[in-house]
mmCIF file of the C-alpha atoms, coordinates in Angstrom:
data_MODEL
# 
_entry.id   MODEL 
# 
loop_
_atom_site.group_PDB 
_atom_site.id 
_atom_site.type_symbol 
_atom_site.label_atom_id 
_atom_site.label_alt_id 
_atom_site.label_comp_id 
_atom_site.label_asym_id 
_atom_site.label_entity_id 
_atom_site.label_seq_id 
_atom_site.pdbx_PDB_ins_code 
_atom_site.Cartn_x 
_atom_site.Cartn_y 
_atom_site.Cartn_z 
_atom_site.occupancy 
_atom_site.B_iso_or_equiv 
_atom_site.pdbx_formal_charge 
_atom_site.auth_seq_id 
_atom_site.auth_comp_id 
_atom_site.auth_asym_id 
_atom_site.auth_atom_id 
_atom_site.pdbx_PDB_model_num 
ATOM 1   C CA . MET A 1 1   ? -0.030  0.072  -0.070  1.00 0.00 ? 1   MET A CA 1 
ATOM 2   C CA . THR A 1 2   ? 1.199   3.139  -1.347  1.00 0.00 ? 2   THR A CA 1 
ATOM 3   C CA . LYS A 1 3   ? 1.277   6.787  1.485   1.00 0.00 ? 3   LYS A CA 1 
ATOM 4   C CA . LYS A 1 4   ? -0.639  8.907  0.107   1.00 0.00 ? 4   LYS A CA 1 
ATOM 5   C CA . ARG A 1 5   ? 1.951   12.359 0.169   1.00 0.00 ? 5   ARG A CA 1 
ATOM 6   C CA . ARG A 1 6   ? 0.201   15.549 1.535   1.00 0.00 ? 6   ARG A CA 1 
ATOM 7   C CA . ILE A 1 7   ? 0.621   18.169 -1.062  1.00 0.00 ? 7   ILE A CA 1 
ATOM 8   C CA . GLN A 1 8   ? 1.950   21.197 0.290   1.00 0.00 ? 8   GLN A CA 1 
ATOM 9   C CA . PRO A 1 9   ? 0.820   24.319 -1.449  1.00 0.00 ? 9   PRO A CA 1 
ATOM 10  C CA . ARG A 1 10  ? 3.959   26.771 -2.516  1.00 0.00 ? 10  ARG A CA 1 
ATOM 11  C CA . GLY A 1 11  ? 3.174   30.878 -1.373  1.00 0.00 ? 11  GLY A CA 1 
ATOM 12  C CA . TRP A 1 12  ? 2.698   29.136 2.476   1.00 0.00 ? 12  TRP A CA 1 
ATOM 13  C CA . LYS A 1 13  ? 6.201   31.213 3.057   1.00 0.00 ? 13  LYS A CA 1 
ATOM 14  C CA . TYR A 1 14  ? 4.385   34.616 5.180   1.00 0.00 ? 14  TYR A CA 1 
ATOM 15  C CA . SER A 1 15  ? 1.295   35.400 6.265   1.00 0.00 ? 15  SER A CA 1 
ATOM 16  C CA . ALA A 1 16  ? -0.624  38.629 5.455   1.00 0.00 ? 16  ALA A CA 1 
ATOM 17  C CA . ALA A 1 17  ? 0.355   40.182 8.518   1.00 0.00 ? 17  ALA A CA 1 
ATOM 18  C CA . GLU A 1 18  ? 3.887   39.759 7.089   1.00 0.00 ? 18  GLU A CA 1 
ATOM 19  C CA . LEU A 1 19  ? 3.601   40.479 3.512   1.00 0.00 ? 19  LEU A CA 1 
ATOM 20  C CA . ARG A 1 20  ? 1.846   43.534 5.164   1.00 0.00 ? 20  ARG A CA 1 
ATOM 21  C CA . GLU A 1 21  ? 4.874   44.724 7.574   1.00 0.00 ? 21  GLU A CA 1 
ATOM 22  C CA . LYS A 1 22  ? 7.689   43.730 4.603   1.00 0.00 ? 22  LYS A CA 1 
ATOM 23  C CA . PHE A 1 23  ? 6.027   46.083 2.533   1.00 0.00 ? 23  PHE A CA 1 
ATOM 24  C CA . GLU A 1 24  ? 5.940   48.945 4.673   1.00 0.00 ? 24  GLU A CA 1 
ATOM 25  C CA . SER A 1 25  ? 9.432   48.115 6.224   1.00 0.00 ? 25  SER A CA 1 
ATOM 26  C CA . TYR A 1 26  ? 10.446  48.002 2.360   1.00 0.00 ? 26  TYR A CA 1 
ATOM 27  C CA . ILE A 1 27  ? 8.317   51.471 1.227   1.00 0.00 ? 27  ILE A CA 1 
ATOM 28  C CA . LYS A 1 28  ? 10.292  52.702 4.812   1.00 0.00 ? 28  LYS A CA 1 
ATOM 29  C CA . GLU A 1 29  ? 13.798  52.141 3.369   1.00 0.00 ? 29  GLU A CA 1 
ATOM 30  C CA . ALA A 1 30  ? 13.326  53.334 0.258   1.00 0.00 ? 30  ALA A CA 1 
ATOM 31  C CA . ASN A 1 31  ? 11.959  56.326 1.308   1.00 0.00 ? 31  ASN A CA 1 
ATOM 32  C CA . GLU A 1 32  ? 14.916  57.342 3.470   1.00 0.00 ? 32  GLU A CA 1 
ATOM 33  C CA . ALA A 1 33  ? 17.603  56.112 0.794   1.00 0.00 ? 33  ALA A CA 1 
ATOM 34  C CA . GLN A 1 34  ? 20.151  58.981 0.766   1.00 0.00 ? 34  GLN A CA 1 
ATOM 35  C CA . ALA A 1 35  ? 23.152  59.472 -1.901  1.00 0.00 ? 35  ALA A CA 1 
ATOM 36  C CA . GLU A 1 36  ? 26.618  60.127 -1.123  1.00 0.00 ? 36  GLU A CA 1 
ATOM 37  C CA . TYR A 1 37  ? 28.533  62.930 -2.863  1.00 0.00 ? 37  TYR A CA 1 
ATOM 38  C CA . PRO A 1 38  ? 31.944  63.807 -3.130  1.00 0.00 ? 38  PRO A CA 1 
ATOM 39  C CA . THR A 1 39  ? 32.828  67.123 -2.205  1.00 0.00 ? 39  THR A CA 1 
ATOM 40  C CA . GLN A 1 40  ? 36.047  68.799 -4.218  1.00 0.00 ? 40  GLN A CA 1 
ATOM 41  C CA . LYS A 1 41  ? 37.719  69.465 -0.160  1.00 0.00 ? 41  LYS A CA 1 
ATOM 42  C CA . GLY A 1 42  ? 37.667  65.522 0.587   1.00 0.00 ? 42  GLY A CA 1 
ATOM 43  C CA . ASP A 1 43  ? 34.749  65.561 1.555   1.00 0.00 ? 43  ASP A CA 1 
ATOM 44  C CA . VAL A 1 44  ? 31.929  63.085 1.252   1.00 0.00 ? 44  VAL A CA 1 
ATOM 45  C CA . LEU A 1 45  ? 28.031  64.886 1.245   1.00 0.00 ? 45  LEU A CA 1 
ATOM 46  C CA . ARG A 1 46  ? 24.600  63.010 2.105   1.00 0.00 ? 46  ARG A CA 1 
ATOM 47  C CA . TYR A 1 47  ? 21.525  64.035 0.980   1.00 0.00 ? 47  TYR A CA 1 
ATOM 48  C CA . ASN A 1 48  ? 18.600  62.468 0.833   1.00 0.00 ? 48  ASN A CA 1 
ATOM 49  C CA . LYS A 1 49  ? 17.348  60.382 -2.171  1.00 0.00 ? 49  LYS A CA 1 
ATOM 50  C CA . PRO A 1 50  ? 13.868  58.771 -1.752  1.00 0.00 ? 50  PRO A CA 1 
ATOM 51  C CA . ARG A 1 51  ? 14.104  55.401 -4.672  1.00 0.00 ? 51  ARG A CA 1 
ATOM 52  C CA . VAL A 1 52  ? 10.744  54.642 -6.852  1.00 0.00 ? 52  VAL A CA 1 
ATOM 53  C CA . PRO A 1 53  ? 9.834   51.211 -4.884  1.00 0.00 ? 53  PRO A CA 1 
ATOM 54  C CA . ASN A 1 54  ? 9.912   48.697 -7.397  1.00 0.00 ? 54  ASN A CA 1 
ATOM 55  C CA . LEU A 1 55  ? 7.351   45.705 -7.036  1.00 0.00 ? 55  LEU A CA 1 
ATOM 56  C CA . ASN A 1 56  ? 10.180  43.055 -9.326  1.00 0.00 ? 56  ASN A CA 1 
ATOM 57  C CA . TYR A 1 57  ? 12.482  44.179 -6.313  1.00 0.00 ? 57  TYR A CA 1 
ATOM 58  C CA . PHE A 1 58  ? 10.557  43.802 -3.451  1.00 0.00 ? 58  PHE A CA 1 
ATOM 59  C CA . VAL A 1 59  ? 9.008   40.368 -4.524  1.00 0.00 ? 59  VAL A CA 1 
ATOM 60  C CA . ASN A 1 60  ? 12.677  38.956 -5.623  1.00 0.00 ? 60  ASN A CA 1 
ATOM 61  C CA . HIS A 1 61  ? 15.543  40.408 -2.731  1.00 0.00 ? 61  HIS A CA 1 
ATOM 62  C CA . LYS A 1 62  ? 13.178  40.943 0.262   1.00 0.00 ? 62  LYS A CA 1 
ATOM 63  C CA . LEU A 1 63  ? 10.839  38.105 -0.174  1.00 0.00 ? 63  LEU A CA 1 
ATOM 64  C CA . ASN A 1 64  ? 13.102  35.887 -1.551  1.00 0.00 ? 64  ASN A CA 1 
ATOM 65  C CA . ILE A 1 65  ? 10.024  34.673 -4.672  1.00 0.00 ? 65  ILE A CA 1 
ATOM 66  C CA . SER A 1 66  ? 9.629   33.530 -7.616  1.00 0.00 ? 66  SER A CA 1 
ATOM 67  C CA . ARG A 1 67  ? 7.153   37.029 -9.613  1.00 0.00 ? 67  ARG A CA 1 
ATOM 68  C CA . ASN A 1 68  ? 5.676   33.541 -10.987 1.00 0.00 ? 68  ASN A CA 1 
ATOM 69  C CA . THR A 1 69  ? 4.789   32.670 -7.018  1.00 0.00 ? 69  THR A CA 1 
ATOM 70  C CA . PHE A 1 70  ? 3.683   36.563 -6.222  1.00 0.00 ? 70  PHE A CA 1 
ATOM 71  C CA . ARG A 1 71  ? 1.193   36.582 -9.319  1.00 0.00 ? 71  ARG A CA 1 
ATOM 72  C CA . LYS A 1 72  ? -0.482  33.516 -7.613  1.00 0.00 ? 72  LYS A CA 1 
ATOM 73  C CA . TRP A 1 73  ? -1.015  34.896 -4.913  1.00 0.00 ? 73  TRP A CA 1 
ATOM 74  C CA . TYR A 1 74  ? -2.960  37.916 -5.913  1.00 0.00 ? 74  TYR A CA 1 
ATOM 75  C CA . ASP A 1 75  ? -4.823  36.549 -9.050  1.00 0.00 ? 75  ASP A CA 1 
ATOM 76  C CA . GLY A 1 76  ? -6.427  34.393 -7.198  1.00 0.00 ? 76  GLY A CA 1 
ATOM 77  C CA . THR A 1 77  ? -4.625  30.736 -8.344  1.00 0.00 ? 77  THR A CA 1 
ATOM 78  C CA . ILE A 1 78  ? -3.605  29.328 -4.758  1.00 0.00 ? 78  ILE A CA 1 
ATOM 79  C CA . VAL A 1 79  ? -7.577  31.003 -3.503  1.00 0.00 ? 79  VAL A CA 1 
ATOM 80  C CA . ARG A 1 80  ? -9.066  28.813 -6.428  1.00 0.00 ? 80  ARG A CA 1 
ATOM 81  C CA . ALA A 1 81  ? -6.626  25.562 -5.587  1.00 0.00 ? 81  ALA A CA 1 
ATOM 82  C CA . HIS A 1 82  ? -8.371  25.823 -1.996  1.00 0.00 ? 82  HIS A CA 1 
ATOM 83  C CA . GLU A 1 83  ? -11.963 25.891 -3.200  1.00 0.00 ? 83  GLU A CA 1 
ATOM 84  C CA . GLU A 1 84  ? -11.385 22.769 -5.479  1.00 0.00 ? 84  GLU A CA 1 
ATOM 85  C CA . ARG A 1 85  ? -9.751  20.694 -2.545  1.00 0.00 ? 85  ARG A CA 1 
ATOM 86  C CA . ILE A 1 86  ? -11.924 22.828 0.381   1.00 0.00 ? 86  ILE A CA 1 
ATOM 87  C CA . GLY A 1 87  ? -13.165 18.909 2.905   1.00 0.00 ? 87  GLY A CA 1 
ATOM 88  C CA . LYS A 1 88  ? -10.024 16.894 1.247   1.00 0.00 ? 88  LYS A CA 1 
ATOM 89  C CA . GLU A 1 89  ? -6.351  17.635 2.120   1.00 0.00 ? 89  GLU A CA 1 
ATOM 90  C CA . TYR A 1 90  ? -7.067  21.478 2.827   1.00 0.00 ? 90  TYR A CA 1 
ATOM 91  C CA . ASP A 1 91  ? -9.490  22.375 5.993   1.00 0.00 ? 91  ASP A CA 1 
ATOM 92  C CA . GLN A 1 92  ? -11.044 25.634 5.918   1.00 0.00 ? 92  GLN A CA 1 
ATOM 93  C CA . ASN A 1 93  ? -8.401  27.858 8.160   1.00 0.00 ? 93  ASN A CA 1 
ATOM 94  C CA . ARG A 1 94  ? -5.883  27.814 5.156   1.00 0.00 ? 94  ARG A CA 1 
ATOM 95  C CA . HIS A 1 95  ? -8.853  28.360 2.956   1.00 0.00 ? 95  HIS A CA 1 
ATOM 96  C CA . GLU A 1 96  ? -9.036  31.695 4.777   1.00 0.00 ? 96  GLU A CA 1 
ATOM 97  C CA . ARG A 1 97  ? -5.208  32.252 5.062   1.00 0.00 ? 97  ARG A CA 1 
ATOM 98  C CA . ALA A 1 98  ? -4.833  31.950 1.376   1.00 0.00 ? 98  ALA A CA 1 
ATOM 99  C CA . LEU A 1 99  ? -8.224  34.716 0.613   1.00 0.00 ? 99  LEU A CA 1 
ATOM 100 C CA . GLU A 1 100 ? -6.172  36.731 3.665   1.00 0.00 ? 100 GLU A CA 1 
ATOM 101 C CA . LEU A 1 101 ? -3.045  36.720 1.612   1.00 0.00 ? 101 LEU A CA 1 
ATOM 102 C CA . GLU A 1 102 ? -4.505  37.469 -1.738  1.00 0.00 ? 102 GLU A CA 1 
ATOM 103 C CA . SER A 1 103 ? -5.918  40.429 -0.979  1.00 0.00 ? 103 SER A CA 1 
ATOM 104 C CA . GLU A 1 104 ? -2.960  41.551 0.977   1.00 0.00 ? 104 GLU A CA 1 
ATOM 105 C CA . ALA A 1 105 ? -0.971  40.948 -2.099  1.00 0.00 ? 105 ALA A CA 1 
ATOM 106 C CA . LYS A 1 106 ? -3.302  42.909 -4.697  1.00 0.00 ? 106 LYS A CA 1 
ATOM 107 C CA . PHE A 1 107 ? -3.113  45.901 -2.145  1.00 0.00 ? 107 PHE A CA 1 
ATOM 108 C CA . ILE A 1 108 ? 0.388   45.640 -2.348  1.00 0.00 ? 108 ILE A CA 1 
ATOM 109 C CA . LYS A 1 109 ? 0.548   45.659 -6.744  1.00 0.00 ? 109 LYS A CA 1 
ATOM 110 C CA . GLU A 1 110 ? -1.671  47.951 -6.276  1.00 0.00 ? 110 GLU A CA 1 
ATOM 111 C CA . ALA A 1 111 ? -0.545  50.370 -3.822  1.00 0.00 ? 111 ALA A CA 1 
ATOM 112 C CA . PHE A 1 112 ? 3.430   49.895 -6.110  1.00 0.00 ? 112 PHE A CA 1 
ATOM 113 C CA . GLU A 1 113 ? 1.914   50.752 -9.046  1.00 0.00 ? 113 GLU A CA 1 
ATOM 114 C CA . SER A 1 114 ? 0.224   53.997 -7.387  1.00 0.00 ? 114 SER A CA 1 
ATOM 115 C CA . LEU A 1 115 ? 3.910   55.242 -6.452  1.00 0.00 ? 115 LEU A CA 1 
ATOM 116 C CA . GLU A 1 116 ? 5.198   54.339 -9.660  1.00 0.00 ? 116 GLU A CA 1 
ATOM 117 C CA . GLU A 1 117 ? 2.551   57.047 -11.414 1.00 0.00 ? 117 GLU A CA 1 
ATOM 118 C CA . ASN A 1 118 ? 3.270   59.308 -8.904  1.00 0.00 ? 118 ASN A CA 1 
ATOM 119 C CA . ALA A 1 119 ? 7.102   59.551 -9.205  1.00 0.00 ? 119 ALA A CA 1 
ATOM 120 C CA . LEU A 1 120 ? 6.121   59.658 -12.718 1.00 0.00 ? 120 LEU A CA 1 
ATOM 121 C CA . VAL A 1 121 ? 4.519   62.022 -12.393 1.00 0.00 ? 121 VAL A CA 1 
ATOM 122 C CA . ASN A 1 122 ? 6.124   64.459 -9.985  1.00 0.00 ? 122 ASN A CA 1 
ATOM 123 C CA . GLY A 1 123 ? 9.152   63.656 -11.801 1.00 0.00 ? 123 GLY A CA 1 
ATOM 124 C CA . ASP A 1 124 ? 10.947  61.477 -9.426  1.00 0.00 ? 124 ASP A CA 1 
ATOM 125 C CA . GLY A 1 125 ? 12.871  58.712 -10.959 1.00 0.00 ? 125 GLY A CA 1 
ATOM 126 C CA . SER A 1 126 ? 13.781  57.941 -14.207 1.00 0.00 ? 126 SER A CA 1 
ATOM 127 C CA . THR A 1 127 ? 10.942  59.235 -16.456 1.00 0.00 ? 127 THR A CA 1 
ATOM 128 C CA . ALA A 1 128 ? 11.535  56.518 -19.388 1.00 0.00 ? 128 ALA A CA 1 
ATOM 129 C CA . GLY A 1 129 ? 11.963  53.902 -17.287 1.00 0.00 ? 129 GLY A CA 1 
ATOM 130 C CA . LEU A 1 130 ? 8.652   54.434 -15.958 1.00 0.00 ? 130 LEU A CA 1 
ATOM 131 C CA . THR A 1 131 ? 7.245   55.412 -18.874 1.00 0.00 ? 131 THR A CA 1 
ATOM 132 C CA . PHE A 1 132 ? 8.541   52.675 -20.528 1.00 0.00 ? 132 PHE A CA 1 
ATOM 133 C CA . LYS A 1 133 ? 7.123   50.017 -17.455 1.00 0.00 ? 133 LYS A CA 1 
ATOM 134 C CA . LEU A 1 134 ? 3.532   51.827 -18.284 1.00 0.00 ? 134 LEU A CA 1 
ATOM 135 C CA . ARG A 1 135 ? 4.105   51.536 -21.941 1.00 0.00 ? 135 ARG A CA 1 
ATOM 136 C CA . ALA A 1 136 ? 4.735   47.795 -21.376 1.00 0.00 ? 136 ALA A CA 1 
ATOM 137 C CA . ARG A 1 137 ? 2.000   46.827 -17.918 1.00 0.00 ? 137 ARG A CA 1 
ATOM 138 C CA . ASP A 1 138 ? -0.737  48.574 -19.431 1.00 0.00 ? 138 ASP A CA 1 
ATOM 139 C CA . ARG A 1 139 ? -0.179  48.624 -22.883 1.00 0.00 ? 139 ARG A CA 1 
ATOM 140 C CA . TRP A 1 140 ? -0.472  52.724 -22.103 1.00 0.00 ? 140 TRP A CA 1 
ATOM 141 C CA . ASN A 1 141 ? 0.224   54.842 -25.437 1.00 0.00 ? 141 ASN A CA 1 
ATOM 142 C CA . PRO A 1 142 ? 0.304   58.284 -24.982 1.00 0.00 ? 142 PRO A CA 1 
ATOM 143 C CA . ASN A 1 143 ? -0.171  59.203 -28.478 1.00 0.00 ? 143 ASN A CA 1 
ATOM 144 C CA . GLN A 1 144 ? -2.947  56.881 -28.805 1.00 0.00 ? 144 GLN A CA 1 
ATOM 145 C CA . GLU A 1 145 ? -6.204  58.629 -30.092 1.00 0.00 ? 145 GLU A CA 1 
ATOM 146 C CA . GLU A 1 146 ? -9.378  56.966 -29.023 1.00 0.00 ? 146 GLU A CA 1 
ATOM 147 C CA . GLU A 1 147 ? -11.077 56.213 -32.508 1.00 0.00 ? 147 GLU A CA 1 
ATOM 148 C CA . LYS A 1 148 ? -14.160 57.788 -32.866 1.00 0.00 ? 148 LYS A CA 1 
ATOM 149 C CA . LYS A 1 149 ? -17.159 56.464 -34.776 1.00 0.00 ? 149 LYS A CA 1 
ATOM 150 C CA . VAL A 1 150 ? -18.183 59.658 -36.526 1.00 0.00 ? 150 VAL A CA 1 
ATOM 151 C CA . GLU A 1 151 ? -22.228 59.042 -38.033 1.00 0.00 ? 151 GLU A CA 1 
ATOM 152 C CA . PRO A 1 152 ? -22.074 61.033 -40.891 1.00 0.00 ? 152 PRO A CA 1 
ATOM 153 C CA . ILE A 1 153 ? -25.812 63.496 -40.871 1.00 0.00 ? 153 ILE A CA 1 
ATOM 154 C CA . LYS A 1 154 ? -28.204 63.695 -43.731 1.00 0.00 ? 154 LYS A CA 1 
ATOM 155 C CA . VAL A 1 155 ? -28.944 67.263 -44.012 1.00 0.00 ? 155 VAL A CA 1 
ATOM 156 C CA . ILE A 1 156 ? -31.843 69.265 -45.766 1.00 0.00 ? 156 ILE A CA 1 
ATOM 157 C CA . MET A 1 157 ? -30.658 72.944 -46.928 1.00 0.00 ? 157 MET A CA 1 
ATOM 158 C CA . VAL A 1 158 ? -33.954 74.669 -47.952 1.00 0.00 ? 158 VAL A CA 1 
ATOM 159 C CA . ASP A 1 159 ? -34.268 78.404 -49.774 1.00 0.00 ? 159 ASP A CA 1 
ATOM 160 C CA . GLU A 1 160 ? -36.708 80.169 -48.210 1.00 0.00 ? 160 GLU A CA 1 
ATOM 161 C CA . ARG A 1 161 ? -37.500 81.392 -51.488 1.00 0.00 ? 161 ARG A CA 1 
ATOM 162 C CA . ASP A 1 162 ? -39.154 77.382 -52.385 1.00 0.00 ? 162 ASP A CA 1 
ATOM 163 C CA . LYS A 1 163 ? -40.818 77.377 -48.334 1.00 0.00 ? 163 LYS A CA 1 
ATOM 164 C CA . GLY A 1 164 ? -43.719 80.145 -49.733 1.00 0.00 ? 164 GLY A CA 1 
ATOM 165 C CA . GLN A 1 165 ? -44.072 78.411 -52.973 1.00 0.00 ? 165 GLN A CA 1 
# 
């Protein structure tokens, strides 16, 4: 008789609270970043130079997970897998945990998009890089004109002289 292997879902490295905590820590770190500038006297001048927060850097270097795993958190792949298995292998607590993780991941993804758009509008960071990312992610094109469907209107001109006859 073969022993049934319990499948451990991927992506359970963090709880929703831990995910939020890591996100807030990264945002604080990005806002408090400093740059150094050497002067002619040999001194080093330090000044505040906040970095534009980046979702890929956060996922890969702060969470140490793949972008694909994070995508599964926010697009509901994990939640759907649990909905299919409730009562078989997984219990209700794991399903609720997956829902919390999905909600938190969606919040973080939207927060990064908002921060990037804000940086583009305010001129922080590399404008070309942020514009490229907006074009690639959102299919944004600043030169694109919306197609307007214009229906021709039939106009009949009536001469004032012809009205009296």
